[in-house]
SERO-660392 format. One record per residue (C-alpha): x, y, z. Coordinates in steps of 0.25 Angstrom, whole numbers, plus 5000, padded with zeros to 4 digits. Each point is the difference from the previous one (the first is absolute). Layout:
N
<r><east>X</east><north>Y</north><up>Z</up></r>
...
***
This chain:
305
<r><east>4983</east><north>5035</north><up>5069</up></r>
<r><east>4991</east><north>4990</north><up>5007</up></r>
<r><east>5006</east><north>4994</north><up>5012</up></r>
<r><east>4996</east><north>4988</north><up>5009</up></r>
<r><east>5000</east><north>5003</north><up>5015</up></r>
<r><east>4998</east><north>4986</north><up>5005</up></r>
<r><east>5015</east><north>4998</north><up>5004</up></r>
<r><east>5003</east><north>5015</north><up>5004</up></r>
<r><east>5005</east><north>5002</north><up>5014</up></r>
<r><east>4989</east><north>5004</north><up>5009</up></r>
<r><east>5001</east><north>5015</north><up>5004</up></r>
<r><east>4995</east><north>5006</north><up>5013</up></r>
<r><east>4986</east><north>5006</north><up>5000</up></r>
<r><east>4997</east><north>5014</north><up>4997</up></r>
<r><east>4999</east><north>5004</north><up>5014</up></r>
<r><east>5014</east><north>4995</north><up>5003</up></r>
<r><east>5005</east><north>5013</north><up>4993</up></r>
<r><east>4993</east><north>5009</north><up>5009</up></r>
<r><east>4990</east><north>5005</north><up>4989</up></r>
<r><east>4985</east><north>5000</north><up>5000</up></r>
<r><east>4992</east><north>4994</north><up>4989</up></r>
<r><east>4992</east><north>5012</north><up>5001</up></r>
<r><east>5011</east><north>5008</north><up>4993</up></r>
<r><east>5000</east><north>5015</north><up>4998</up></r>
<r><east>4991</east><north>5006</north><up>4988</up></r>
<r><east>5008</east><north>5000</north><up>4987</up></r>
<r><east>4997</east><north>5010</north><up>4988</up></r>
<r><east>4990</east><north>4997</north><up>4989</up></r>
<r><east>5007</east><north>4994</north><up>4988</up></r>
<r><east>5006</east><north>4987</north><up>4995</up></r>
<r><east>5011</east><north>4994</north><up>5009</up></r>
<r><east>5009</east><north>4990</north><up>4994</up></r>
<r><east>5004</east><north>4991</north><up>5011</up></r>
<r><east>5012</east><north>4990</north><up>4999</up></r>
<r><east>4997</east><north>4987</north><up>5007</up></r>
<r><east>5010</east><north>4988</north><up>5004</up></r>
<r><east>5005</east><north>4991</north><up>4989</up></r>
<r><east>5000</east><north>4989</north><up>5010</up></r>
<r><east>5004</east><north>5003</north><up>5014</up></r>
<r><east>4989</east><north>5007</north><up>5007</up></r>
<r><east>5010</east><north>5008</north><up>5009</up></r>
<r><east>5004</east><north>5008</north><up>4988</up></r>
<r><east>4987</east><north>5009</north><up>5001</up></r>
<r><east>5003</east><north>5014</north><up>5004</up></r>
<r><east>4993</east><north>5008</north><up>5011</up></r>
<r><east>4996</east><north>5010</north><up>4990</up></r>
<r><east>4994</east><north>4989</north><up>4991</up></r>
<r><east>4992</east><north>4994</north><up>5012</up></r>
<r><east>4995</east><north>5014</north><up>5003</up></r>
<r><east>4995</east><north>5003</north><up>4986</up></r>
<r><east>4993</east><north>4987</north><up>4998</up></r>
<r><east>4993</east><north>5001</north><up>5014</up></r>
<r><east>4996</east><north>5015</north><up>4996</up></r>
<r><east>4995</east><north>4998</north><up>4986</up></r>
<r><east>4986</east><north>5000</north><up>4996</up></r>
<r><east>5003</east><north>4987</north><up>4992</up></r>
<r><east>5011</east><north>4992</north><up>4995</up></r>
<r><east>5000</east><north>4996</north><up>4985</up></r>
<r><east>5008</east><north>4987</north><up>4999</up></r>
<r><east>5005</east><north>4991</north><up>4989</up></r>
<r><east>4995</east><north>4988</north><up>5008</up></r>
<r><east>4991</east><north>5003</north><up>5012</up></r>
<r><east>5003</east><north>4986</north><up>5006</up></r>
<r><east>5015</east><north>5003</north><up>5001</up></r>
<r><east>4998</east><north>5014</north><up>5005</up></r>
<r><east>4989</east><north>4995</north><up>5010</up></r>
<r><east>5010</east><north>4991</north><up>5007</up></r>
<r><east>5010</east><north>5012</north><up>5001</up></r>
<r><east>4990</east><north>5010</north><up>5006</up></r>
<r><east>4994</east><north>4989</north><up>5009</up></r>
<r><east>5014</east><north>4997</north><up>5005</up></r>
<r><east>5002</east><north>5015</north><up>5005</up></r>
<r><east>4986</east><north>5001</north><up>5005</up></r>
<r><east>4995</east><north>5010</north><up>4988</up></r>
<r><east>4986</east><north>4999</north><up>4996</up></r>
<r><east>4999</east><north>5010</north><up>4988</up></r>
<r><east>4991</east><north>4995</north><up>4989</up></r>
<r><east>5006</east><north>4993</north><up>4988</up></r>
<r><east>4997</east><north>5002</north><up>4985</up></r>
<r><east>5005</east><north>4991</north><up>4989</up></r>
<r><east>5008</east><north>5008</north><up>4990</up></r>
<r><east>5008</east><north>4991</north><up>4990</up></r>
<r><east>5002</east><north>4998</north><up>4985</up></r>
<r><east>4987</east><north>4993</north><up>4997</up></r>
<r><east>4991</east><north>5010</north><up>5007</up></r>
<r><east>5008</east><north>5013</north><up>4998</up></r>
<r><east>4992</east><north>5006</north><up>4989</up></r>
<r><east>4987</east><north>4998</north><up>5008</up></r>
<r><east>5006</east><north>5004</north><up>5014</up></r>
<r><east>5008</east><north>5012</north><up>4996</up></r>
<r><east>4989</east><north>5009</north><up>4998</up></r>
<r><east>4994</east><north>4997</north><up>5013</up></r>
<r><east>5013</east><north>5002</north><up>5007</up></r>
<r><east>5002</east><north>5013</north><up>4993</up></r>
<r><east>4986</east><north>5005</north><up>5004</up></r>
<r><east>5003</east><north>4997</north><up>5015</up></r>
<r><east>5013</east><north>5007</north><up>4999</up></r>
<r><east>4993</east><north>5012</north><up>4993</up></r>
<r><east>4990</east><north>5000</north><up>5012</up></r>
<r><east>5011</east><north>5002</north><up>5010</up></r>
<r><east>5003</east><north>4986</north><up>5004</up></r>
<r><east>5014</east><north>4995</north><up>5004</up></r>
<r><east>5003</east><north>4987</north><up>4993</up></r>
<r><east>5012</east><north>4991</north><up>5002</up></r>
<r><east>5005</east><north>4991</north><up>4988</up></r>
<r><east>5008</east><north>4988</north><up>5003</up></r>
<r><east>5006</east><north>4988</north><up>4991</up></r>
<r><east>5000</east><north>4986</north><up>5005</up></r>
<r><east>5014</east><north>5003</north><up>5005</up></r>
<r><east>5011</east><north>5011</north><up>4998</up></r>
<r><east>4998</east><north>5013</north><up>4994</up></r>
<r><east>4987</east><north>5003</north><up>4992</up></r>
<r><east>5001</east><north>5003</north><up>4985</up></r>
<r><east>5012</east><north>4990</north><up>4999</up></r>
<r><east>4994</east><north>4989</north><up>4991</up></r>
<r><east>4986</east><north>5003</north><up>5004</up></r>
<r><east>4989</east><north>5009</north><up>4994</up></r>
<r><east>5000</east><north>5012</north><up>5009</up></r>
<r><east>5007</east><north>5009</north><up>4989</up></r>
<r><east>4987</east><north>5004</north><up>4993</up></r>
<r><east>4993</east><north>5003</north><up>5013</up></r>
<r><east>5012</east><north>5009</north><up>5004</up></r>
<r><east>5000</east><north>5007</north><up>4987</up></r>
<r><east>4985</east><north>5003</north><up>5000</up></r>
<r><east>5000</east><north>5005</north><up>5014</up></r>
<r><east>5012</east><north>5009</north><up>4996</up></r>
<r><east>4992</east><north>5005</north><up>4988</up></r>
<r><east>4988</east><north>5004</north><up>5009</up></r>
<r><east>5009</east><north>5007</north><up>5010</up></r>
<r><east>4999</east><north>4990</north><up>5011</up></r>
<r><east>5011</east><north>4999</north><up>5009</up></r>
<r><east>5009</east><north>4988</north><up>4999</up></r>
<r><east>5009</east><north>4996</north><up>5012</up></r>
<r><east>5011</east><north>4989</north><up>5000</up></r>
<r><east>5002</east><north>4992</north><up>5013</up></r>
<r><east>5013</east><north>4993</north><up>4997</up></r>
<r><east>5005</east><north>4987</north><up>5005</up></r>
<r><east>5003</east><north>4986</north><up>4995</up></r>
<r><east>5004</east><north>4997</north><up>4985</up></r>
<r><east>5004</east><north>4987</north><up>4995</up></r>
<r><east>5008</east><north>5007</north><up>4989</up></r>
<r><east>5008</east><north>5008</north><up>5009</up></r>
<r><east>5001</east><north>4989</north><up>5010</up></r>
<r><east>5006</east><north>4990</north><up>4990</up></r>
<r><east>5009</east><north>5011</north><up>4993</up></r>
<r><east>5008</east><north>5003</north><up>5013</up></r>
<r><east>5003</east><north>4986</north><up>5003</up></r>
<r><east>5003</east><north>4995</north><up>4986</up></r>
<r><east>5015</east><north>5004</north><up>5000</up></r>
<r><east>4998</east><north>5007</north><up>4987</up></r>
<r><east>5001</east><north>5015</north><up>4996</up></r>
<r><east>4989</east><north>5008</north><up>5006</up></r>
<r><east>5004</east><north>5014</north><up>4994</up></r>
<r><east>4991</east><north>4997</north><up>4989</up></r>
<r><east>4989</east><north>4990</north><up>4998</up></r>
<r><east>4988</east><north>4997</north><up>4991</up></r>
<r><east>4987</east><north>4993</north><up>5005</up></r>
<r><east>4993</east><north>4992</north><up>4989</up></r>
<r><east>4990</east><north>4992</north><up>5008</up></r>
<r><east>4996</east><north>4987</north><up>4994</up></r>
<r><east>5007</east><north>4995</north><up>4987</up></r>
<r><east>4991</east><north>4994</north><up>4989</up></r>
<r><east>4996</east><north>4986</north><up>5003</up></r>
<r><east>5004</east><north>4994</north><up>4987</up></r>
<r><east>5014</east><north>4998</north><up>4997</up></r>
<r><east>5001</east><north>5007</north><up>4986</up></r>
<r><east>4993</east><north>5012</north><up>5005</up></r>
<r><east>5009</east><north>5000</north><up>5013</up></r>
<r><east>5013</east><north>4999</north><up>4992</up></r>
<r><east>4995</east><north>5011</north><up>4991</up></r>
<r><east>4997</east><north>5009</north><up>5012</up></r>
<r><east>5014</east><north>4997</north><up>5007</up></r>
<r><east>5007</east><north>5004</north><up>4987</up></r>
<r><east>4993</east><north>5013</north><up>5001</up></r>
<r><east>5004</east><north>5002</north><up>5014</up></r>
<r><east>5015</east><north>4995</north><up>4998</up></r>
<r><east>5006</east><north>5014</north><up>4998</up></r>
<r><east>4994</east><north>5006</north><up>5012</up></r>
<r><east>5012</east><north>5005</north><up>5009</up></r>
<r><east>4994</east><north>4996</north><up>5013</up></r>
<r><east>4996</east><north>4987</north><up>5008</up></r>
<r><east>4988</east><north>4994</north><up>4995</up></r>
<r><east>4989</east><north>4996</north><up>5010</up></r>
<r><east>4989</east><north>4990</north><up>4997</up></r>
<r><east>4988</east><north>4993</north><up>5007</up></r>
<r><east>4999</east><north>4985</north><up>4996</up></r>
<r><east>4992</east><north>4988</north><up>5003</up></r>
<r><east>5006</east><north>4989</north><up>5007</up></r>
<r><east>4996</east><north>4990</north><up>4989</up></r>
<r><east>5006</east><north>5009</north><up>4989</up></r>
<r><east>5013</east><north>5004</north><up>5006</up></r>
<r><east>5008</east><north>4989</north><up>4995</up></r>
<r><east>4996</east><north>5002</north><up>4985</up></r>
<r><east>5001</east><north>5015</north><up>5002</up></r>
<r><east>5014</east><north>4999</north><up>5005</up></r>
<r><east>5004</east><north>4991</north><up>4988</up></r>
<r><east>4994</east><north>5011</north><up>4991</up></r>
<r><east>5008</east><north>5011</north><up>5007</up></r>
<r><east>5013</east><north>4992</north><up>4999</up></r>
<r><east>4997</east><north>4998</north><up>4985</up></r>
<r><east>4997</east><north>5015</north><up>4998</up></r>
<r><east>5009</east><north>5007</north><up>5010</up></r>
<r><east>5011</east><north>4991</north><up>5001</up></r>
<r><east>5007</east><north>4996</north><up>5013</up></r>
<r><east>4997</east><north>5013</north><up>5008</up></r>
<r><east>5000</east><north>4999</north><up>5015</up></r>
<r><east>4986</east><north>4998</north><up>5006</up></r>
<r><east>4992</east><north>4998</north><up>5013</up></r>
<r><east>4987</east><north>4993</north><up>5003</up></r>
<r><east>4994</east><north>5006</north><up>5012</up></r>
<r><east>4989</east><north>4991</north><up>5006</up></r>
<r><east>4989</east><north>5001</north><up>5011</up></r>
<r><east>5007</east><north>5014</north><up>5005</up></r>
<r><east>4997</east><north>5003</north><up>5015</up></r>
<r><east>4993</east><north>4987</north><up>5002</up></r>
<r><east>5005</east><north>4987</north><up>5008</up></r>
<r><east>5006</east><north>4993</north><up>4988</up></r>
<r><east>5007</east><north>5013</north><up>4993</up></r>
<r><east>5011</east><north>4997</north><up>4991</up></r>
<r><east>5009</east><north>5007</north><up>4990</up></r>
<r><east>5008</east><north>4991</north><up>4990</up></r>
<r><east>5011</east><north>5007</north><up>4992</up></r>
<r><east>5008</east><north>4996</north><up>4988</up></r>
<r><east>5001</east><north>5001</north><up>4985</up></r>
<r><east>4988</east><north>4998</north><up>4992</up></r>
<r><east>5005</east><north>4988</north><up>4993</up></r>
<r><east>5004</east><north>4993</north><up>5013</up></r>
<r><east>4987</east><north>5004</north><up>5006</up></r>
<r><east>4992</east><north>4995</north><up>4988</up></r>
<r><east>5007</east><north>4986</north><up>5000</up></r>
<r><east>4998</east><north>4999</north><up>5015</up></r>
<r><east>4985</east><north>5003</north><up>5000</up></r>
<r><east>4998</east><north>4991</north><up>4988</up></r>
<r><east>5004</east><north>4988</north><up>5009</up></r>
<r><east>4992</east><north>5004</north><up>5012</up></r>
<r><east>4985</east><north>5000</north><up>5004</up></r>
<r><east>4993</east><north>5013</north><up>4998</up></r>
<r><east>5003</east><north>5010</north><up>5012</up></r>
<r><east>4988</east><north>5005</north><up>5008</up></r>
<r><east>4996</east><north>5014</north><up>5003</up></r>
<r><east>5001</east><north>5014</north><up>4994</up></r>
<r><east>5012</east><north>5002</north><up>4992</up></r>
<r><east>5008</east><north>5013</north><up>4996</up></r>
<r><east>5010</east><north>4997</north><up>4989</up></r>
<r><east>5012</east><north>5011</north><up>4998</up></r>
<r><east>5010</east><north>5000</north><up>4989</up></r>
<r><east>5013</east><north>5008</north><up>5000</up></r>
<r><east>5001</east><north>5011</north><up>4989</up></r>
<r><east>5008</east><north>4998</north><up>4987</up></r>
<r><east>5015</east><north>5000</north><up>5003</up></r>
<r><east>4999</east><north>4999</north><up>5015</up></r>
<r><east>5011</east><north>4990</north><up>5002</up></r>
<r><east>4994</east><north>4990</north><up>4989</up></r>
<r><east>5009</east><north>4992</north><up>4992</up></r>
<r><east>5000</east><north>5002</north><up>4985</up></r>
<r><east>4989</east><north>4992</north><up>4994</up></r>
<r><east>5004</east><north>4987</north><up>4992</up></r>
<r><east>4997</east><north>4999</north><up>4986</up></r>
<r><east>4988</east><north>4991</north><up>5003</up></r>
<r><east>4995</east><north>5010</north><up>5010</up></r>
<r><east>5002</east><north>5011</north><up>4990</up></r>
<r><east>4992</east><north>4992</north><up>4989</up></r>
<r><east>4989</east><north>4997</north><up>5010</up></r>
<r><east>4999</east><north>5014</north><up>5004</up></r>
<r><east>4999</east><north>5005</north><up>4986</up></r>
<r><east>4990</east><north>4989</north><up>4996</up></r>
<r><east>4991</east><north>5005</north><up>5011</up></r>
<r><east>5002</east><north>5015</north><up>4996</up></r>
<r><east>4998</east><north>4997</north><up>4985</up></r>
<r><east>4986</east><north>4994</north><up>5003</up></r>
<r><east>4995</east><north>5014</north><up>5003</up></r>
<r><east>5010</east><north>5010</north><up>4994</up></r>
<r><east>5007</east><north>5003</north><up>4987</up></r>
<r><east>5014</east><north>4996</north><up>4998</up></r>
<r><east>5006</east><north>5014</north><up>5004</up></r>
<r><east>4991</east><north>5001</north><up>5012</up></r>
<r><east>5003</east><north>4986</north><up>5005</up></r>
<r><east>5015</east><north>5002</north><up>4999</up></r>
<r><east>4999</east><north>5013</north><up>5008</up></r>
<r><east>4992</east><north>4993</north><up>5011</up></r>
<r><east>5009</east><north>4988</north><up>5001</up></r>
<r><east>5013</east><north>5009</north><up>4999</up></r>
<r><east>4995</east><north>5008</north><up>5012</up></r>
<r><east>4996</east><north>4987</north><up>5008</up></r>
<r><east>5014</east><north>4993</north><up>4998</up></r>
<r><east>5009</east><north>5012</north><up>4999</up></r>
<r><east>5006</east><north>4994</north><up>4986</up></r>
<r><east>5003</east><north>5010</north><up>4989</up></r>
<r><east>4987</east><north>5004</north><up>4992</up></r>
<r><east>5008</east><north>4997</north><up>4987</up></r>
<r><east>5003</east><north>4986</north><up>5004</up></r>
<r><east>4986</east><north>4997</north><up>5005</up></r>
<r><east>4994</east><north>5006</north><up>4987</up></r>
<r><east>5008</east><north>4991</north><up>4991</up></r>
<r><east>4996</east><north>4988</north><up>5008</up></r>
<r><east>4985</east><north>5005</north><up>4999</up></r>
<r><east>5001</east><north>5001</north><up>4985</up></r>
<r><east>5005</east><north>4986</north><up>4999</up></r>
<r><east>4989</east><north>4994</north><up>5009</up></r>
<r><east>4989</east><north>5008</north><up>4993</up></r>
<r><east>5005</east><north>4995</north><up>4986</up></r>
<r><east>5000</east><north>4986</north><up>5006</up></r>
<r><east>4985</east><north>5002</north><up>5003</up></r>
<r><east>4996</east><north>5003</north><up>4986</up></r>
<r><east>4994</east><north>4989</north><up>4991</up></r>
***
């Protein structure tokens, strides 16, 4: 997930930690290095050492990573690797790895492979017997999950929902039955309409909007989906990176009203049979499947010419 570092609190220099930029040699292979999602002080000693020792750093956006490396006095060469050049660059990176290079892979911010194109590089490296090592650290998903106040024993990370309302509601209907907290990334300019669709499909579940995590203007807004949707409808679009979290079905949510039930069924019927739509909405609302199925039949009949 991309993250602007303009308002991130300033971290002390690399030397302040008692480490040398000329880090100890690391093993050949692909090293997946987690980087800060905002606050530069969240970098680990091991991450700094790995970035300094690598033969090159493959970065989603070299401009962002250059700022991070310069901040800690690291001069390792940068190579761009992102969704637009992955097919061309991947063979070159694999060739370097097979020749014995030690390469670090970073995303714009957070843990690599989470909503970025690193998966195929890792998969191909493993297929060719190249060692892949994780250097764990910051994650916007986990940072948001632990402060949301929602169940953490099970969660499902979806990434970004579709940008169009119809497709978004259809996907939400598919996710409705998942027995865990739902976690999404969302654009500030779409968050209000996304919340409206979430409320229509998922009912009045508890939710949290985590914004600008670890940065100067970090905030976490909690409430029911319908209340959050109504509030954001009247406000200017928020700024910064957003993680949206929604409670599992039955996690303290009130039974859906008739209007909410119909809205959820309409969304589910757009992409499911009557039988499947009833199952999806029954799981999401906690209502008896027989009751929901009967209502779905009436709604489907009303659609017929």
